[in-house]
C-alpha positions in Angstrom: -0.1 0.1 0.0 1.4 3.5 -1.1 2.2 5.8 2.1 0.0 9.0 2.2 1.5 11.9 0.3 0.4 14.3 3.1 2.5 12.2 5.7 5.4 12.4 3.4 5.2 16.2 3.1 4.6 16.7 6.9 7.7 14.7 7.5 9.6 16.7 4.8 8.3 19.9 6.7 9.7 18.7 10.2 13.0 17.9 8.7 13.3 21.3 7.2 12.3 23.0 10.0 14.9 21.4 12.3 17.6 22.3 9.6 16.5 25.8 9.2 15.9 26.6 13.0 19.6 25.5 13.8 21.1 27.6 11.3 18.7 30.5 12.0 19.5 30.2 15.7 23.4 30.6 14.9 23.0 33.4 12.7 20.6 35.3 15.2 23.0 34.7 18.1 25.8 36.4 15.8 23.3 39.4 15.2 22.6 39.6 19.1 26.4 40.0 19.8 26.2 42.6 16.9 28.7 40.4 14.8 28.6 40.8 11.0 27.1 38.3 8.9 27.4 38.0 5.1 25.0 39.3 2.5 24.0 35.7 1.5 23.4 34.8 5.1 21.4 38.0 5.6 19.3 37.2 2.6 18.6 33.5 3.8 17.2 34.9 7.1 14.9 37.1 4.9 13.6 34.3 2.7 14.7 30.8 3.2 14.6 30.8 6.9 11.0 31.8 6.9 9.1 28.4 6.2 5.5 30.1 6.5 5.0 29.4 2.6 5.8 25.7 3.1 3.1 25.5 6.0 0.7 27.4 4.2 1.1 25.0 1.0 0.8 22.0 3.5 -2.4 23.7 4.9 -3.9 23.9 1.5 -3.6 20.3 0.6 -4.7 19.2 3.9 -7.9 21.2 3.6 -8.5 19.9 -0.1 -11.4 17.4 -0.4 -8.9 15.1 -2.5 -5.0 15.4 -2.5 -4.7 15.2 -6.4 -7.3 17.8 -6.8 -5.6 20.2 -4.2 -2.4 19.6 -6.0 -3.8 20.7 -9.3 -4.9 24.0 -7.8 -1.5 24.9 -6.9 0.7 27.1 -8.8 4.2 26.6 -9.9 6.0 28.0 -7.2 3.8 26.0 -4.6 4.4 22.8 -6.6 8.1 23.5 -6.1 7.5 23.7 -2.6 5.6 20.3 -2.6 8.5 18.6 -4.6 11.1 19.9 -2.0 9.2 18.6 0.9 8.5 15.3 -0.9 12.1 14.6 -1.4 13.1 15.6 2.2 10.2 13.4 3.5 10.8 10.4 1.1 14.5 10.2 2.1 15.8 11.4 -1.2 19.2 13.2 -0.9 20.8 15.2 -3.9 24.6 14.4 -4.2 26.4 15.8 -7.2 24.5 14.8 -10.3 23.1 11.5 -8.6 19.9 11.1 -6.9 20.1 8.5 -4.0 17.0 7.0 -2.6 17.1 5.9 1.0 13.6 4.4 0.6 11.4 3.6 -2.2 8.1 5.7 -2.0 5.3 5.3 -4.5 3.5 8.7 -4.9 0.5 9.4 -7.0 0.9 10.2 -10.6 -0.3 13.7 -10.3 3.0 14.3 -8.1 5.1 12.8 -10.7 4.0 15.7 -13.1 5.5 18.1 -10.9 9.0 16.2 -10.3 11.3 14.4 -12.5 8.7 11.7 -13.0 9.1 8.2 -14.2 10.4 7.9 -17.7 7.3 6.2 -19.1 4.8 9.0 -17.9 2.7 10.4 -20.5 3.6 14.0 -21.5 1.2 16.4 -20.9 -0.9 17.1 -24.0 -0.9 21.1 -24.9 -4.5 22.4 -25.0 -5.1 24.1 -28.2 -6.2 28.0 -27.9 -10.0 28.2 -28.5 -10.6 29.9 -31.7 -13.4 32.8 -31.4 -16.6 31.9 -33.1 -19.5 34.2 -34.1 -22.6 33.6 -31.8 -24.5 36.8 -32.2 -24.4 40.3 -33.5 -23.1 42.9 -31.0 -22.4 46.6 -30.5 -18.9 47.7 -30.2 -17.9 49.0 -26.9 -15.9 52.4 -26.6 -12.7 50.7 -25.8 -13.1 48.3 -28.8 -13.6 51.4 -31.2 -10.7 53.0 -30.0 -8.6 49.9 -30.3 -9.6 49.5 -34.0 -8.8 53.2 -34.6 -5.6 53.0 -33.1 -4.8 49.9 -35.0 -5.8 51.7 -38.2 -3.4 54.6 -37.6 -0.5 52.3 -36.9 -0.9 50.1 -40.0 -1.0 52.6 -43.1 -4.4 54.1 -42.6 -6.0 51.1 -44.7 -9.7 50.8 -43.8 -10.0 47.3 -45.5 -7.0 45.9 -43.8 -8.2 47.2 -40.4 -11.6 45.6 -41.2 -10.1 42.4 -42.2 -7.8 42.2 -39.1 -10.1 42.7 -36.5 -13.0 40.4 -38.3 -11.1 37.4 -36.9 -10.7 39.0 -33.4 -14.4 40.5 -32.7 -16.3 38.0 -34.8 -19.6 39.3 -33.2 -19.1 42.8 -34.4 -19.4 42.0 -37.9 -16.6 44.8 -38.8 -16.5 46.0 -42.4 -14.8 48.6 -44.2 -17.8 51.1 -44.3 -18.3 50.7 -40.7 -14.6 51.6 -40.1 -15.3 54.7 -42.3 -18.2 55.7 -40.3 -16.2 55.5 -37.1 -13.4 57.7 -38.1 -16.0 60.4 -38.6 -17.1 60.1 -34.9 -13.4 59.8 -33.8 -12.9 63.0 -31.9 -16.3 62.6 -30.0 -15.4 59.1 -29.1 -11.8 59.9 -27.9 -12.7 62.8 -25.6 -15.3 60.5 -24.0 -12.7 57.8 -23.6 -10.3 59.9 -22.1 -12.9 61.4 -19.5 -13.9 57.9 -18.8 -10.3 56.7 -18.2 -9.6 59.5 -15.8 -12.6 58.5 -13.8 -11.5 54.7 -13.9 -8.0 55.8 -12.7 -9.3 57.7 -9.9 -11.5 54.8 -9.0 -8.7 52.3 -9.2 -6.7 54.6 -6.9 -9.4 54.5 -4.2 -9.7 50.8 -4.6 -6.0 50.5 -3.9 -6.4 51.1 -0.3 -9.3 48.7 0.2 -7.9 45.1 0.2 -9.4 43.6 3.5 -8.9 40.3 2.4 -5.0 40.7 2.0 -5.0 42.9 5.2 -6.7 40.0 7.3 -4.3 37.3 5.8 -1.3 39.7 6.5 -2.3 40.2 10.1 -3.0 36.3 10.9 0.4 35.6 9.3 2.2 38.2 11.1 0.6 37.2 14.4 1.5 33.4 13.8 5.2 34.6 12.8 5.7 36.7 15.9 4.3 33.7 18.0 7.0 31.4 16.4 9.5 34.2 16.7 10.3 34.5 13.3 12.2 37.5 12.1 10.3 39.9 10.1 12.2 42.5 7.8 10.5 45.1 5.6 11.3 43.0 2.5 9.7 39.9 4.1 6.6 41.9 4.7 6.4 43.2 1.1 7.0 39.9 -0.2 4.1 38.2 1.7 1.9 41.0 1.0 2.4 40.3 -2.6 2.0 36.6 -2.2 -1.4 37.1 -0.7 -2.4 39.3 -3.4 -1.6 36.8 -5.8 -3.8 34.1 -3.8 -6.6 36.6 -4.0 -6.5 37.4 -7.5 -5.9 41.2 -7.1 -4.8 42.7 -10.5 -1.3 44.3 -10.8 -2.6 47.8 -11.5 -5.0 47.8 -8.3 -2.3 46.7 -5.8 -0.6 48.8 -3.3 2.8 50.5 -3.9 4.3 49.1 -0.6 5.9 52.3 0.1 7.9 53.0 3.2 4.8 55.0 4.6 2.7 52.0 4.2 5.4 49.8 5.9 5.6 52.2 8.9 1.8 52.2 9.1 1.7 48.5 9.0 4.3 48.0 11.7 2.5 50.5 14.0 -0.7 48.7 13.5 0.6 45.5 14.1 2.8 46.3 17.4 6.0 46.2 15.5 9.1 48.2 16.1 12.4 48.7 14.1 15.8 47.9 15.5 19.1 47.9 13.7 22.3 46.0 14.2 25.2 46.2 11.7 22.7 47.7 9.3 20.2 44.9 9.3 16.6 45.8 10.2 14.7 43.7 12.5 11.1 44.1 13.4 10.5 42.0 16.7 7.3 42.2 18.7 7.1 45.0 21.4 
C-alpha cells in the first residue's frame, strides 16, 4: 500500500524546520552579539529561513477534499515547495548529479507531473487555444472602437485591412470597411469620451488600492503567527508576503498597493512592530 503523500510532506516539513531552526539560531546569535554576517546569510534569513510558505502549502493540501485535486490547484511555485518537501520526507538526497534514494516511495501520478517523473510517464498534452466563433451580433464598446482606430493609424491607414484584421478577433462585431469609415467620422467625440472615462476609472482604481481587506486580514493572521513562532520579520519579507497573498486573492497588478515606506511604517505601527538595527540589518520583533 502506497504511503499517504501528506504524511511524507509533513515529515519533510519537520526535517526542513529542524535544519532551518539550527542555522537561523546560529545567525541570530551572531546578530545579538552585533557580529557581522554575510549578505548571503542576511538574504537567507529574509527568505529561506521563513518556512511559512511551506506550511501554507501543506495547509492547502490538507484542507482540499482530495489530494490530487488540491495539487492541481497549486501554482508552479507552490508545486516546487511540494517537490522539495516530498524529497525530504521520502529520504531522497541529492549528491552531485546523482539522486540516492534511502527508501522507495510510491506517490500518485499527479505528483510525478511536478517532479522529474518516471520515464514512462505520458507527457502532458498541450491544449489548443480556442478560436473565437460568431454567436450573435454585438455593438462595439467604446474601448473596442478606440482599439480599432489606433490600429488603423498604426497600420498604413488602410480601412479594408483594418476591417479584415479585426474580423477574426471580434467576430460578433461584423466589422466592415464602411463601418470603419463611419467610425473615423466620429473619432474626436469618442476619444474625448474615452479620455474622460479613463480619468474616472483611474481615480476609482486609486481608491480601490487602499481597500484590500482580504489581504489585510491574511497579513494580520500571518504576522501574528510569525511573531508567536519568533520568526524574524524584515521590511522585504512583509512586502513579499503581501504580494504573495495578493496573488492568492487574485488582485490585478494595477490595483495593488505600492508598498511604500509609508505603508510599511503604518503596517508596523498597527501590528505592534518596532524597528531595531544591528550592523545595518533591520529587525522587526514584537514590542
